[in-house]
Residue frames as a rotation matrix with the C-alpha (Angstrom) as fourth column:
MET 1
0.095 0.656 -0.749 1.29
0.305 0.697 0.649 17.11
0.948 -0.290 -0.134 -9.96
SER 2
0.386 0.111 0.916 0.38
-0.710 -0.599 0.371 18.10
0.589 -0.793 -0.152 -6.43
ASN 3
-0.661 -0.716 0.225 2.12
-0.666 0.422 -0.615 16.51
0.345 -0.556 -0.756 -3.46
PHE 4
-0.238 0.675 0.699 -1.14
-0.715 0.366 -0.596 15.09
-0.658 -0.641 0.395 -2.12
LYS 5
0.742 0.538 -0.400 -2.00
-0.654 0.454 -0.605 13.43
-0.144 0.711 0.689 -5.43
ARG 6
0.051 -0.826 -0.562 1.54
-0.685 0.381 -0.621 12.03
0.727 0.416 -0.546 -5.86
MET 7
-0.690 -0.315 0.652 1.46
-0.719 0.400 -0.568 10.51
-0.082 -0.861 -0.502 -2.37
HIS 8
0.101 0.830 0.549 -1.89
-0.600 0.491 -0.631 8.76
-0.793 -0.266 0.548 -2.96
ILE 9
0.680 0.045 -0.731 -0.87
-0.687 0.387 -0.615 7.45
0.255 0.921 0.294 -6.38
ILE 10
-0.392 -0.889 -0.237 2.24
-0.646 0.449 -0.617 5.88
0.655 -0.088 -0.751 -4.85
ALA 11
-0.616 0.192 0.764 0.24
-0.676 0.370 -0.638 4.52
-0.405 -0.909 -0.098 -1.89
GLY 12
0.478 0.877 0.046 -2.47
-0.689 0.407 -0.600 2.97
-0.545 0.255 0.798 -4.07
THR 13
0.444 -0.406 -0.799 0.07
-0.684 0.423 -0.595 1.42
0.579 0.810 -0.090 -6.37
LEU 14
-0.661 -0.740 0.126 1.97
-0.625 0.450 -0.638 -0.14
0.415 -0.501 -0.760 -3.47
ALA 15
-0.253 0.654 0.713 -1.25
-0.713 0.373 -0.594 -1.48
-0.654 -0.658 0.372 -1.94
ILE 16
0.749 0.530 -0.397 -2.15
-0.650 0.472 -0.596 -3.19
-0.129 0.704 0.698 -5.24
ILE 17
0.047 -0.824 -0.565 1.39
-0.655 0.402 -0.640 -4.57
0.754 0.400 -0.521 -5.62
PHE 18
-0.729 -0.318 0.607 1.29
-0.683 0.399 -0.612 -6.01
-0.048 -0.860 -0.508 -2.09
LEU 19
0.195 0.883 0.427 -2.12
-0.695 0.431 -0.575 -7.60
-0.692 -0.184 0.698 -2.71
VAL 20
0.734 0.018 -0.679 -0.92
-0.603 0.477 -0.639 -9.23
0.312 0.879 0.361 -5.95
TRP 21
-0.281 -0.950 -0.137 2.32
-0.687 0.299 -0.663 -10.35
0.670 -0.093 -0.736 -4.30
MET 22
-0.831 -0.034 0.555 0.52
-0.509 0.449 -0.735 -11.93
-0.224 -0.893 -0.390 -1.32
PHE 23
-0.014 0.923 -0.384 -2.43
-0.975 0.073 0.212 -13.35
0.223 0.377 0.899 -3.29
PRO 24
-0.152 -0.008 -0.988 -1.46
-0.150 0.989 0.015 -17.04
0.977 0.150 -0.152 -2.85
LYS 25
-0.923 -0.208 -0.324 -1.22
0.284 0.204 -0.937 -16.62
0.261 -0.957 -0.129 0.93
CYS 26
-0.663 0.746 0.064 -4.50
-0.708 -0.598 -0.375 -14.64
-0.242 -0.294 0.925 0.99
TRP 27
0.016 0.686 -0.727 -6.25
-0.790 0.455 0.411 -17.37
0.613 0.568 0.549 -0.97
GLU 28
-0.481 -0.285 -0.829 -4.89
0.185 0.891 -0.414 -20.04
0.857 -0.352 -0.376 1.37
VAL 29
-0.987 0.122 -0.104 -6.13
0.073 -0.238 -0.969 -18.18
-0.143 -0.964 0.226 4.47
LEU 30
-0.429 0.881 -0.201 -9.50
-0.902 -0.430 0.041 -17.46
-0.051 0.199 0.979 2.79
ASN 31
-0.052 0.387 -0.921 -9.99
-0.443 0.817 0.368 -21.15
0.895 0.427 0.129 2.05
THR 32
-0.732 -0.282 -0.620 -9.17
0.387 0.576 -0.720 -22.08
0.560 -0.767 -0.313 5.64
ASN 33
-0.169 0.661 -0.731 -11.31
0.886 -0.224 -0.407 -19.46
-0.433 -0.716 -0.547 7.40
TRP 34
0.039 0.210 0.977 -13.03
0.838 -0.540 0.082 -16.72
0.545 0.815 -0.197 5.42
GLN 35
0.943 0.333 -0.026 -13.27
0.288 -0.773 0.566 -14.31
0.168 -0.541 -0.824 8.36
LYS 36
0.410 -0.879 -0.246 -9.56
0.271 -0.140 0.952 -14.48
-0.871 -0.457 0.180 9.12
GLY 37
-0.212 -0.472 0.856 -8.87
0.940 0.140 0.311 -14.33
-0.267 0.870 0.414 5.39
ILE 38
0.540 0.468 0.700 -10.79
0.637 -0.771 0.024 -11.09
0.550 0.433 -0.714 4.96
GLY 39
0.953 -0.221 -0.209 -8.95
0.029 -0.616 0.787 -9.58
-0.303 -0.756 -0.581 7.92
PHE 40
0.113 -0.964 0.242 -5.61
0.537 0.264 0.801 -10.77
-0.836 0.039 0.548 6.57
THR 41
-0.079 -0.071 0.994 -6.33
0.985 -0.162 0.066 -9.35
0.157 0.984 0.083 3.12
ALA 42
0.827 0.424 0.369 -7.50
0.355 -0.903 0.242 -6.03
0.436 -0.069 -0.897 4.56
GLY 43
0.740 -0.613 -0.275 -4.38
0.150 -0.248 0.957 -5.86
-0.655 -0.750 -0.092 6.72
ILE 44
-0.169 -0.811 0.561 -2.14
0.830 0.190 0.525 -6.35
-0.532 0.554 0.640 3.71
ALA 45
0.173 0.317 0.933 -3.99
0.841 -0.540 0.028 -3.68
0.513 0.779 -0.360 1.73
MET 46
0.967 0.233 0.103 -3.95
0.144 -0.833 0.535 -1.15
0.210 -0.502 -0.839 4.57
GLY 47
0.494 -0.859 -0.132 -0.33
0.326 0.042 0.945 -1.88
-0.806 -0.510 0.300 5.43
GLY 48
-0.205 -0.545 0.813 0.70
0.961 0.047 0.273 -1.45
-0.187 0.837 0.514 1.79
TYR 49
0.484 0.473 0.736 -1.24
0.615 -0.782 0.098 1.80
0.622 0.405 -0.670 1.56
MET 50
0.972 -0.149 -0.183 0.32
0.061 -0.590 0.805 3.19
-0.228 -0.793 -0.565 4.75
LEU 51
0.101 -0.981 0.167 3.80
0.600 0.194 0.776 2.21
-0.794 0.022 0.608 3.55
GLY 52
-0.087 -0.060 0.994 3.03
0.964 -0.258 0.069 3.94
0.253 0.964 0.080 0.26
CYS 53
0.871 0.417 0.259 1.97
0.323 -0.884 0.337 7.08
0.369 -0.210 -0.905 2.14
VAL 54
0.664 -0.700 -0.262 5.28
0.142 -0.227 0.964 7.11
-0.734 -0.677 -0.051 4.01
VAL 55
-0.219 -0.746 0.628 7.24
0.833 0.193 0.519 6.58
-0.508 0.637 0.579 0.79
GLY 56
0.246 0.404 0.881 5.22
0.831 -0.556 0.023 9.33
0.500 0.726 -0.473 -0.91
LEU 57
0.988 0.091 -0.128 5.82
0.150 -0.789 0.595 11.73
-0.047 -0.607 -0.793 1.97
LEU 58
0.270 -0.960 -0.071 9.56
0.339 0.026 0.941 11.02
-0.901 -0.278 0.332 1.86
LEU 59
-0.232 -0.306 0.923 9.61
0.968 0.021 0.250 11.52
-0.097 0.952 0.291 -1.90
ASN 60
0.638 0.534 0.555 7.73
0.573 -0.811 0.121 14.80
0.514 0.240 -0.823 -1.57
LEU 61
0.856 -0.388 -0.341 10.16
0.110 -0.509 0.854 15.93
-0.505 -0.768 -0.394 1.12
ILE 62
-0.110 -0.941 0.321 13.16
0.629 0.184 0.755 15.10
-0.770 0.285 0.571 -1.05
LEU 63
-0.052 0.160 0.986 11.61
0.950 -0.295 0.098 16.87
0.307 0.942 -0.136 -4.04
HIS 64
0.900 0.427 0.089 10.80
0.366 -0.849 0.381 19.90
0.238 -0.310 -0.920 -1.87
LEU 65
0.583 -0.741 -0.333 14.36
0.201 -0.265 0.943 20.10
-0.787 -0.617 -0.006 -0.50
PHE 66
-0.375 -0.803 0.464 16.05
0.653 0.126 0.747 19.78
-0.658 0.583 0.477 -3.89
HIS 67
0.313 0.562 0.766 13.60
0.928 -0.351 -0.122 22.07
0.200 0.749 -0.631 -5.67
LYS 68
0.999 0.036 -0.021 14.75
0.041 -0.953 0.299 25.08
-0.009 -0.299 -0.954 -3.69
């Protein structure tokens, strides 16, 4: 598997996990104010994806260092 693909699989998985984990809070904010709720949900998804990219990059770096 290529490094780029591995990083995006990890990032997408973490974004989905964060959305499922924070779903009750997202639903609460959506019921209060839908505009803030959409922003909150998007922030969680983007934050999870960026964290996944960092984790994927670190994993690729570790694999690269130990492969040689």
